[in-house]
C-alpha positions as CSV (number, residue, x, y, z in Angstrom):
1,M,12.0,9.5,-12.2
2,E,14.6,7.0,-12.9
3,R,14.9,6.3,-9.8
4,Y,11.2,4.7,-9.5
5,I,11.2,2.6,-12.8
6,V,11.8,-1.4,-12.5
7,K,11.7,-4.0,-14.9
8,I,8.9,-5.8,-15.6
9,R,8.7,-10.0,-16.9
10,S,5.5,-11.9,-17.5
11,Y,5.8,-15.5,-18.4
12,L,3.0,-18.0,-19.4
13,R,4.0,-21.2,-18.9
14,D,7.5,-20.6,-17.9
15,E,8.4,-18.8,-21.1
16,C,9.1,-15.2,-21.1
17,I,6.6,-13.2,-23.6
18,E,6.6,-9.8,-22.2
19,Y,8.9,-7.1,-21.1
20,G,8.8,-3.6,-19.8
21,T,8.7,-1.1,-16.9
22,G,6.8,0.4,-14.3
23,I,7.0,2.4,-11.6
24,M,6.6,1.4,-8.1
25,I,4.1,3.4,-6.1
26,A,4.5,1.8,-2.9
27,T,7.4,0.1,-0.9
28,N,5.5,-3.2,-2.5
29,L,3.7,-1.8,-5.2
30,V,4.6,-1.3,-9.0
31,L,1.6,0.4,-11.8
32,V,2.6,-1.1,-15.2
33,P,1.0,-1.0,-18.5
34,R,-1.8,-3.5,-18.8
35,H,-0.2,-4.7,-22.2
36,V,3.1,-5.7,-20.2
37,A,1.2,-7.5,-17.1
38,C,0.0,-10.4,-19.3
39,G,0.5,-14.5,-19.1
40,D,0.0,-16.4,-16.0
41,R,3.3,-15.2,-14.1
42,H,5.1,-12.1,-13.6
43,T,7.9,-10.9,-11.8
44,V,10.1,-7.4,-10.7
45,C,13.2,-7.1,-11.3
46,I,15.2,-4.7,-9.1
47,N,19.0,-4.1,-8.9
48,D,19.3,-7.7,-10.9
49,K,16.9,-9.7,-8.1
50,E,14.1,-10.8,-9.7
51,D,10.8,-11.3,-7.8
52,P,7.8,-13.3,-8.1
53,A,4.7,-10.1,-8.5
54,R,0.9,-10.8,-7.9
55,I,-1.9,-8.7,-9.9
56,I,-3.9,-7.4,-6.7
57,K,-5.8,-4.5,-8.8
58,E,-6.5,-3.9,-12.6
59,N,-8.8,-2.3,-15.9
60,D,-8.2,-1.7,-19.1
61,V,-5.3,0.1,-18.7
62,A,-2.7,-0.5,-15.9
63,V,-2.0,-3.2,-13.5
64,V,-1.0,-3.1,-9.9
65,L,1.4,-5.4,-8.8
66,E,2.3,-6.8,-5.1
67,I,5.7,-8.0,-4.4
68,S,6.6,-9.6,-1.0
69,Q,8.8,-6.9,0.1
70,S,11.4,-3.9,-1.3
71,D,13.7,-1.3,-0.4
72,Y,13.4,0.7,-3.1
73,T,12.5,4.2,-3.5
74,F,8.8,4.9,-4.7
75,A,7.4,7.5,-6.4
76,D,5.4,10.0,-4.3
77,I,4.6,12.3,-7.3
78,F,0.4,11.4,-8.1
79,S,-1.9,14.3,-7.8
80,D,-5.4,14.5,-8.9
81,D,-4.3,17.9,-10.8
82,E,-3.1,18.4,-14.5
83,I,0.7,19.5,-14.2
84,L,1.5,19.5,-18.0
85,D,0.5,22.2,-20.6
86,E,1.1,22.7,-24.3
87,E,3.9,24.1,-23.3
88,S,5.5,21.8,-21.1
89,T,8.7,19.9,-21.6
90,W,8.9,16.2,-20.6
91,S,11.1,13.0,-20.0
92,V,10.4,9.7,-19.8
93,S,13.0,6.9,-19.0
94,G,12.6,2.8,-19.1
95,F,13.7,-0.1,-20.5
96,I,12.7,-1.7,-23.6
97,S,12.9,-4.9,-26.3
98,S,14.0,-8.8,-24.7
99,Q,17.6,-7.4,-23.8
100,Q,16.0,-4.3,-21.4
101,C,18.2,-1.7,-22.8
102,E,17.6,1.7,-21.1
103,H,15.4,3.8,-23.1
104,H,14.3,8.0,-22.7
105,M,12.3,10.0,-24.4
106,R,11.6,13.5,-24.2
107,G,8.8,15.7,-25.5
108,N,6.7,18.8,-25.4
109,G,3.1,19.6,-24.8
110,I,0.6,16.9,-23.7
């Protein structure tokens, strides 16, 4: 899963106001939590290169950002079927804080 995770930055008047992560869902689309995509400008950081992004879809929970192009691998993992139950073990990786430090979590259940 880690190979699909990218860094996101949101700016307000050229000041970075939010950091977070998103998941590549197509070669040029990134699914991002709503609270990360705030401000008036957004970027996607892939391999230490910061590319401008624009919101193309949004709701109260998530945003889809579009970047001009990417050779980055995208996740072909989404399904309408529930794949976790109370006994499932899961893990997730991403980046946290203004320093964009790698962060990993594991858990059990839904």
